[in-house]
VMD Tcl script that draws the C-alpha trace (Angstrom):
set ca {
  {0.00 0.00 0.00}
  {1.28 3.49 -0.87}
  {0.00 6.93 0.17}
  {0.95 10.32 -1.26}
  {1.62 13.38 0.92}
  {2.93 16.89 0.59}
  {5.03 16.33 3.71}
  {6.05 13.24 5.66}
  {7.68 13.74 9.05}
  {9.80 11.01 10.56}
  {9.35 11.40 14.30}
  {6.46 12.76 16.38}
  {8.38 14.56 19.11}
  {8.22 18.26 19.88}
  {9.91 19.30 16.66}
  {8.01 16.85 14.50}
  {4.49 17.50 15.71}
  {4.95 21.29 15.74}
  {6.19 21.13 12.15}
  {3.15 19.04 11.27}
  {0.77 21.56 12.81}
  {2.33 24.43 10.89}
  {2.24 22.40 7.66}
  {-1.44 21.56 8.20}
  {-2.20 25.23 8.88}
  {-0.70 26.00 5.49}
  {-2.86 23.41 3.74}
  {-0.24 20.69 3.25}
  {-1.37 17.09 3.38}
  {0.82 15.84 6.20}
  {1.74 12.55 7.85}
  {3.84 11.69 10.87}
  {5.60 8.38 11.45}
  {6.18 7.65 15.14}
  {7.41 4.35 16.55}
  {6.49 5.15 20.16}
  {4.15 7.82 21.55}
  {3.34 11.23 20.10}
  {5.22 13.91 21.99}
  {8.54 12.11 21.92}
  {11.32 12.29 24.49}
  {10.41 15.73 25.82}
  {6.90 14.73 26.78}
  {7.49 11.15 27.89}
  {11.14 10.81 28.96}
  {12.54 14.30 29.41}
  {11.28 17.84 29.94}
  {7.79 17.23 31.28}
  {8.23 14.23 33.59}
  {11.50 15.51 35.05}
  {10.07 18.97 35.71}
  {7.02 17.39 37.31}
  {9.28 15.57 39.78}
  {11.32 18.73 40.31}
  {8.09 20.48 41.25}
  {7.41 17.78 43.85}
  {10.93 18.36 45.19}
  {10.24 22.10 45.37}
  {6.98 21.63 47.28}
  {8.69 19.26 49.72}
  {11.51 21.75 50.30}
  {9.09 24.65 50.84}
  {6.94 22.61 53.20}
  {9.96 21.82 55.35}
  {10.74 25.54 55.45}
  {7.12 26.53 56.20}
  {7.89 27.65 59.76}
  {9.97 30.52 58.37}
  {6.74 31.93 56.95}
  {4.76 31.45 60.14}
  {3.15 28.27 58.91}
  {3.19 25.16 61.10}
  {3.51 21.95 59.11}
  {4.21 19.06 61.44}
  {5.09 15.52 60.47}
  {6.03 16.36 56.90}
  {6.61 13.21 54.85}
  {7.09 12.38 51.21}
  {5.35 9.72 49.12}
  {7.52 9.08 46.08}
  {4.96 6.80 44.46}
  {2.36 9.59 44.68}
  {4.83 12.00 43.06}
  {5.39 9.47 40.28}
  {1.65 9.08 39.82}
  {1.19 12.86 39.56}
  {4.01 13.00 37.03}
  {2.33 10.37 34.90}
  {-1.01 12.16 35.12}
  {0.58 15.36 33.79}
  {2.25 13.45 30.95}
  {-0.97 11.65 29.99}
  {-2.96 14.89 29.95}
  {-0.46 16.56 27.64}
  {-0.28 13.42 25.48}
  {-4.04 13.58 24.97}
  {-3.64 17.23 24.06}
  {-1.09 16.45 21.35}
  {-3.32 13.71 19.95}
  {-6.23 16.16 19.83}
  {-4.08 18.68 17.95}
  {-3.19 16.04 15.38}
  {-6.84 15.15 14.93}
  {-7.88 18.77 14.59}
  {-5.19 19.38 11.99}
  {-6.22 16.25 10.07}
  {-2.66 14.99 10.32}
  {-2.28 11.27 9.65}
  {-0.33 9.31 12.25}
  {1.42 6.07 11.31}
  {2.48 4.03 14.30}
  {5.59 2.09 13.40}
  {9.23 2.22 12.41}
  {9.95 4.42 9.43}
  {12.93 4.11 7.10}
  {13.93 6.28 4.17}
  {14.15 4.46 0.85}
  {16.33 5.33 -2.09}
  {14.99 5.85 -5.63}
  {12.45 3.12 -6.37}
  {9.28 2.30 -8.21}
  {7.49 4.63 -5.81}
  {9.62 7.71 -6.55}
  {12.55 8.58 -8.84}
  {14.23 10.33 -5.89}
  {15.04 9.10 -2.40}
  {12.65 10.00 0.39}
  {9.81 7.51 0.28}
  {9.23 6.32 3.85}
  {8.65 2.63 4.44}
  {6.67 2.12 7.65}
  {6.90 -1.21 9.43}
  {3.79 -1.75 11.54}
  {3.44 -4.57 14.00}
  {0.85 -7.07 12.85}
  {0.13 -5.13 9.65}
  {1.64 -4.88 6.21}
  {4.21 -2.20 5.49}
  {2.93 1.05 4.08}
  {4.86 3.35 1.74}
  {4.50 7.09 2.31}
  {5.51 9.09 -0.75}
  {6.21 12.63 0.32}
  {7.05 15.58 -1.89}
  {9.09 16.69 1.11}
  {10.40 14.91 4.19}
  {11.44 16.18 7.61}
  {13.63 13.96 9.78}
  {12.84 14.64 13.44}
  {13.95 11.42 15.11}
  {15.46 13.11 18.17}
  {18.12 11.66 20.44}
  {18.78 9.05 23.09}
  {20.82 9.08 26.28}
  {24.53 8.51 25.73}
  {26.52 6.12 27.84}
  {30.21 5.53 28.45}
  {32.30 3.02 26.49}
  {32.65 -0.28 28.36}
  {29.77 0.58 30.69}
  {26.65 -1.57 30.49}
  {23.38 0.13 31.37}
  {21.20 -2.44 33.09}
  {18.29 -0.16 34.04}
  {18.34 -1.48 37.60}
  {21.57 -0.39 39.28}
  {23.19 1.51 36.41}
  {20.73 3.95 34.90}
  {20.17 6.66 32.35}
  {17.64 9.42 32.96}
  {15.07 7.27 31.11}
  {15.31 4.63 33.82}
  {15.54 7.14 36.66}
  {12.16 8.57 35.69}
  {10.65 5.14 36.26}
  {12.16 4.47 39.69}
  {9.70 2.73 42.01}
  {11.55 3.79 45.15}
  {14.23 6.27 46.10}
  {17.69 4.82 46.70}
  {19.66 5.83 49.78}
  {22.49 7.12 47.61}
  {23.19 7.94 43.98}
  {26.34 8.66 42.01}
  {25.68 10.92 39.03}
  {28.27 10.73 36.27}
  {28.19 14.04 34.44}
  {27.69 17.55 35.80}
  {25.86 19.00 32.83}
  {22.28 20.21 32.74}
  {20.64 16.80 33.22}
  {23.03 15.74 35.96}
  {22.55 18.97 37.91}
  {18.77 18.82 37.67}
  {18.76 15.26 38.98}
  {21.19 16.14 41.77}
  {18.99 19.04 42.85}
  {15.88 16.88 42.81}
  {17.36 13.89 44.60}
  {19.00 15.89 47.40}
  {15.58 17.42 48.14}
  {14.13 13.91 48.25}
  {16.70 12.94 50.89}
  {19.03 10.92 48.66}
  {22.78 11.19 49.26}
  {24.15 12.53 45.97}
  {27.63 12.64 44.47}
  {28.35 14.28 41.11}
  {31.43 13.10 39.24}
  {32.40 15.49 36.44}
  {35.14 14.88 33.88}
  {35.80 18.59 33.31}
  {37.16 21.27 35.57}
  {33.68 22.41 36.64}
  {30.04 21.48 36.45}
  {27.81 23.17 33.85}
  {30.69 23.75 31.40}
  {28.47 25.53 28.85}
  {27.24 28.11 31.36}
  {28.95 31.33 32.36}
  {31.73 30.61 34.87}
  {30.22 32.80 37.58}
  {26.88 31.03 37.21}
  {28.48 27.58 37.32}
  {30.48 28.54 40.39}
  {27.37 29.76 42.20}
  {25.43 26.63 41.17}
  {28.15 24.40 42.62}
  {28.24 26.47 45.80}
  {24.47 26.19 46.30}
  {24.37 22.45 45.56}
  {27.19 21.77 47.98}
  {25.50 23.90 50.65}
  {22.49 21.59 50.34}
  {24.64 18.48 50.75}
  {25.60 17.43 47.22}
  {29.18 16.24 46.87}
  {30.81 17.51 43.67}
  {34.09 16.12 42.43}
  {35.59 17.46 39.20}
  {38.43 16.33 36.94}
  {37.33 12.71 37.34}
  {38.27 10.23 34.64}
  {35.77 7.38 35.05}
  {37.19 3.89 34.60}
  {34.05 2.40 33.14}
  {35.54 -1.06 32.74}
  {36.11 -1.27 36.50}
  {32.52 -0.81 37.65}
  {31.52 -3.50 40.13}
  {27.91 -4.34 40.91}
  {27.05 -5.95 44.23}
  {23.75 -6.41 45.99}
  {22.33 -2.92 46.65}
  {25.67 -1.36 45.80}
  {27.67 -0.08 42.83}
  {31.43 0.49 43.10}
  {32.92 2.93 40.60}
  {36.59 3.73 40.12}
  {37.80 7.08 38.83}
  {41.12 8.79 38.38}
  {41.22 12.06 40.31}
  {44.43 14.01 39.75}
  {45.96 10.77 38.49}
  {45.07 8.95 41.71}
  {42.68 6.01 41.69}
  {39.63 6.64 43.88}
  {36.72 4.29 44.45}
  {33.19 5.67 44.84}
  {30.22 3.78 46.22}
  {26.45 4.27 46.00}
  {23.28 2.25 45.80}
  {22.71 3.31 42.20}
  {24.65 4.96 39.39}
  {23.03 7.50 37.06}
  {24.83 8.26 33.79}
  {24.20 11.78 32.43}
  {26.80 12.31 29.72}
  {24.76 13.88 26.93}
  {22.51 12.80 24.09}
  {23.26 10.90 20.86}
  {21.32 11.51 17.64}
  {18.83 8.82 16.60}
  {20.16 8.20 13.09}
  {20.71 4.46 13.25}
  {18.58 2.33 10.96}
  {16.45 5.18 9.55}
  {17.70 4.70 5.99}
  {20.25 7.50 5.68}
  {22.49 5.14 3.73}
  {19.87 5.14 0.99}
  {20.33 8.87 0.46}
  {23.07 11.41 -0.21}
  {22.49 12.98 3.21}
  {25.75 13.79 4.98}
  {26.50 13.41 8.70}
  {29.20 14.78 10.95}
  {30.06 13.44 14.42}
  {26.85 11.43 14.32}
  {24.60 14.41 13.51}
  {22.88 15.16 10.20}
  {24.38 18.13 8.35}
  {21.88 20.81 7.31}
  {21.88 24.41 6.14}
  {20.34 27.31 8.07}
  {16.84 26.24 6.99}
  {17.22 22.57 7.91}
  {17.84 21.32 4.37}
  {20.09 18.31 3.96}
  {22.18 17.62 0.85}
  {18.96 16.20 -0.59}
  {17.06 19.48 -1.02}
  {13.60 17.97 -0.45}
  {14.66 16.28 2.78}
  {15.04 18.38 5.93}
  {16.22 17.54 9.44}
  {15.46 19.31 12.71}
  {15.95 19.00 16.46}
  {18.40 16.87 18.39}
  {19.24 14.82 15.32}
  {21.18 17.79 13.87}
  {23.03 18.64 17.10}
  {23.53 22.21 18.22}
  {21.41 23.27 21.17}
  {19.40 20.14 21.90}
  {16.37 21.88 23.37}
  {12.67 21.26 22.76}
  {11.90 24.88 21.96}
  {14.74 24.94 19.43}
  {13.39 21.83 17.71}
  {9.93 23.39 17.50}
  {11.25 26.57 15.94}
  {13.44 24.63 13.52}
  {10.36 22.66 12.47}
  {8.44 25.84 11.70}
  {11.38 27.27 9.74}
  {11.70 24.05 7.71}
  {8.00 24.09 6.78}
  {8.06 27.77 5.87}
  {11.15 27.19 3.72}
  {9.42 24.29 1.97}
  {6.58 26.70 1.20}
  {8.99 29.34 -0.13}
  {8.20 31.86 2.61}
  {11.85 32.85 3.13}
  {11.92 32.48 6.94}
  {14.67 34.02 9.04}
  {17.26 31.47 10.19}
  {17.72 30.96 13.92}
  {20.37 33.12 15.57}
  {21.89 30.90 18.30}
  {22.65 34.00 20.39}
  {18.92 34.63 20.83}
  {18.04 31.15 22.11}
  {17.34 31.01 25.84}
  {18.38 27.92 27.77}
  {17.07 26.86 31.17}
  {18.09 24.58 34.02}
  {15.29 23.72 36.43}
  {17.43 23.03 39.47}
  {17.23 24.92 42.76}
  {18.06 27.68 42.36}
  {16.95 27.90 38.73}
  {19.43 28.88 36.03}
  {18.75 30.55 32.70}
  {20.81 32.27 30.04}
  {20.72 33.84 26.59}
  {23.56 35.07 24.42}
  {27.29 34.91 25.06}
  {29.07 34.06 28.29}
  {31.77 36.39 29.56}
  {34.50 34.07 28.26}
  {32.86 33.71 24.83}
  {32.40 37.48 24.58}
  {36.11 38.02 25.10}
  {37.01 35.23 22.69}
  {34.95 36.98 20.01}
  {37.01 40.13 20.52}
  {34.53 42.24 22.46}
  {35.73 44.81 24.95}
  {33.05 44.18 27.53}
  {31.37 45.70 30.54}
  {29.64 43.50 33.08}
  {26.88 44.25 35.52}
  {25.77 41.90 38.28}
  {23.01 42.34 40.80}
  {22.18 40.01 43.71}
  {18.67 38.82 44.44}
  {19.29 39.51 48.12}
  {18.93 43.21 47.25}
  {15.55 42.65 45.54}
  {12.49 43.22 47.72}
  {10.37 40.53 46.04}
  {13.12 37.95 46.57}
  {13.19 38.78 50.27}
  {9.40 38.53 50.45}
  {9.52 35.09 48.80}
  {12.40 33.95 50.97}
  {14.54 33.11 47.94}
  {17.56 35.40 47.89}
  {20.28 33.10 46.54}
  {21.79 34.02 43.19}
  {22.12 37.01 40.93}
  {21.58 38.48 37.48}
  {24.63 39.00 35.26}
  {24.48 41.19 32.17}
  {27.26 41.48 29.60}
  {27.44 44.31 27.06}
  {29.92 45.66 24.52}
  {31.74 48.60 26.10}
  {31.93 50.61 22.88}
  {28.48 50.01 21.35}
  {26.53 49.11 24.52}
  {25.02 46.18 22.57}
  {23.65 43.47 24.82}
  {25.82 40.36 24.47}
  {24.47 38.00 27.10}
  {22.28 37.69 30.18}
  {22.76 34.98 32.79}
  {20.53 34.40 35.80}
  {20.74 32.07 38.76}
  {17.98 32.48 41.29}
  {14.22 32.42 41.82}
  {12.12 32.02 38.67}
  {15.17 32.47 36.43}
  {13.56 30.31 33.75}
  {10.67 32.78 33.49}
  {12.75 35.96 33.80}
  {15.00 35.00 30.89}
  {12.27 35.64 28.32}
  {12.65 39.41 28.77}
  {16.35 39.10 28.03}
  {15.59 36.90 25.01}
  {13.28 39.57 23.58}
  {15.98 42.17 24.20}
  {18.45 40.03 22.23}
  {16.01 39.56 19.34}
  {15.50 43.32 19.21}
  {19.27 43.90 19.39}
  {18.81 46.03 22.49}
  {21.49 47.99 24.29}
  {22.03 47.67 28.02}
  {20.69 51.21 28.54}
  {17.39 50.18 26.93}
  {17.02 47.37 29.47}
  {17.89 49.82 32.23}
  {15.40 52.40 30.97}
  {12.55 49.90 30.79}
  {10.34 50.60 33.80}
  {9.98 47.39 35.80}
  {7.12 47.03 38.29}
  {7.92 46.97 42.00}
  {8.22 44.72 43.83}
  {9.18 42.09 41.24}
  {12.09 39.81 40.60}
  {12.44 41.36 37.14}
  {13.89 44.48 38.77}
  {17.12 42.51 38.92}
  {17.44 42.81 35.14}
  {17.25 46.60 35.10}
  {19.55 46.85 38.11}
  {22.13 44.60 36.41}
  {21.92 46.78 33.30}
  {22.47 49.87 35.45}
  {25.33 48.11 37.22}
  {27.08 47.54 33.89}
  {27.37 51.32 33.68}
  {28.21 51.81 37.35}
  {24.77 53.21 38.16}
  {22.92 50.46 40.08}
  {20.43 52.00 42.51}
  {20.01 49.37 45.21}
  {23.52 48.00 45.55}
}
mol new
graphics top color blue
foreach p $ca { graphics top sphere $p radius 0.5 }
foreach p [lrange $ca 0 end-1] q [lrange $ca 1 end] { graphics top cylinder $p $q radius 0.2 }
display resetview
C-alpha cells in the first residue's frame, strides 16, 4: 500500500508535531511516522516528567521551610509513588492534548518504524518512507518533502553496560519505584545537575562526578560557580576532573562500586545506584540515511540554516542535527523548515537569541554569550551583576540566593548576554531573550520601567550596574 503526501515527518516529538501543525495550517497534506508515543522524548522521557518531579521536590523543600513563613507543618513526609503518579497524570494529559491537535489538523499518524528508501518504483528520488507496523503490512509514504525529526537518546560511556536497575540513564531514573539511599551521578551537565537538585531534596545522598574542571561547562563561569556552591550547601558532593574507569565498575547487591582517576590517583566511589548523564546521541541508526546522499558529521545530520540536507527535499530538525538540543529549538526549527518548503523565506535561527534553562534549585537561565565567549569573540566588555538579596520581592519570597549578570559591549553598549541564577530564572530569561532579538542595548534594558516589587527588577539593576549606576547596591 502506498500513500501520497505533501510532507512526511519522521518522528512525532516536539519538533516533528509542531512542524506538522504548521504544515497543516498551510494546507499541506501531512503525515507523521512515530514508533512510540506522540510527543517524543520531551513529553514522555525528558522535559515534562523531570520537571514534574522537580516540582514535587520544590513543594517538599518549601513545606519543610514553612515555619519561616509562620506556617506550622508538622510531620512532613514524602510519598515518592504519589509524586510518580502525579508525574504520569501530567504526561498523559499533555499526550491527549497532542493527539487532539493532530486530529484537529487532520494529520495522519502512522504508528511504526519508518525508514527512508532510495529511488524506487514509488519515486525517482530518495525520500519515500517505508513504515513497518506490528501485525500489519508495510505502508509506503511518498512525500514531496520529508522532515527527519527522530530526536536523540541518552549517551553512555564506552565499556559501561546500562542495566536499568543499578546503572541507569535518565530514562530509567524517571521510572524508579523507590528512592535509593544514595546515587552517584556521572556528568555535571544540565541533566546531571537537575537530577542532583531533585534527589537531594528527596533525601538521597548525591555525588556528582564530572570529567571537566567544573560542572555546567556551557554556562557562564560565575553562574556555574554559584550553582556548585548552592548544591554543595544543600549536601551534594561535587568532584571534578574525574576520569571514570568504566571497565572497572563492580555491581554488588544494593551497591555499585565505581573507580575514577582524580588528579591521576585512583579513587573508588560507592552508592546504591549509578546515574549516567553524559549527553545525548542523535537517533540516526537504521532510519535509511544510507539510501540517500544525506551527509552526517560526528553522528549528527548536516543541514543548512533552513534545515535542508544535501537532498534538497529532505530536511532535518531538532536533536538529530546537534547544536542546542532543546525542545523549543526543535519546534522553531520545524516551523522554519516548513516555511522554507513553502517558499516563505523564513529568518534562520540566531543561536545567540536562544534562551536555555536549568530547572534546578536555584533555577538557572541564560541567553547570548558568556563572559569568556564574549572576550574570545574580541569584544571589549562591561559587566553588571546584581544580587537577588537586594531585591524586595526575593526577600518577600524567601529566595535570595543568586544574581543576574548582564554582559554588554563597552563601545556600542550592545547586549551580548544575560545569565541568571535564582528564583524564577527560567521565566525571567524571556525578557532578556526579547531584548536580544530586538538587538537592544544595556541602557534600553535599564530604561525599561519594571514594576515593583518584582524579581524582574534585577534585570534593570544589572543593566544599570554595567554602567556603574545600580540603585540598590
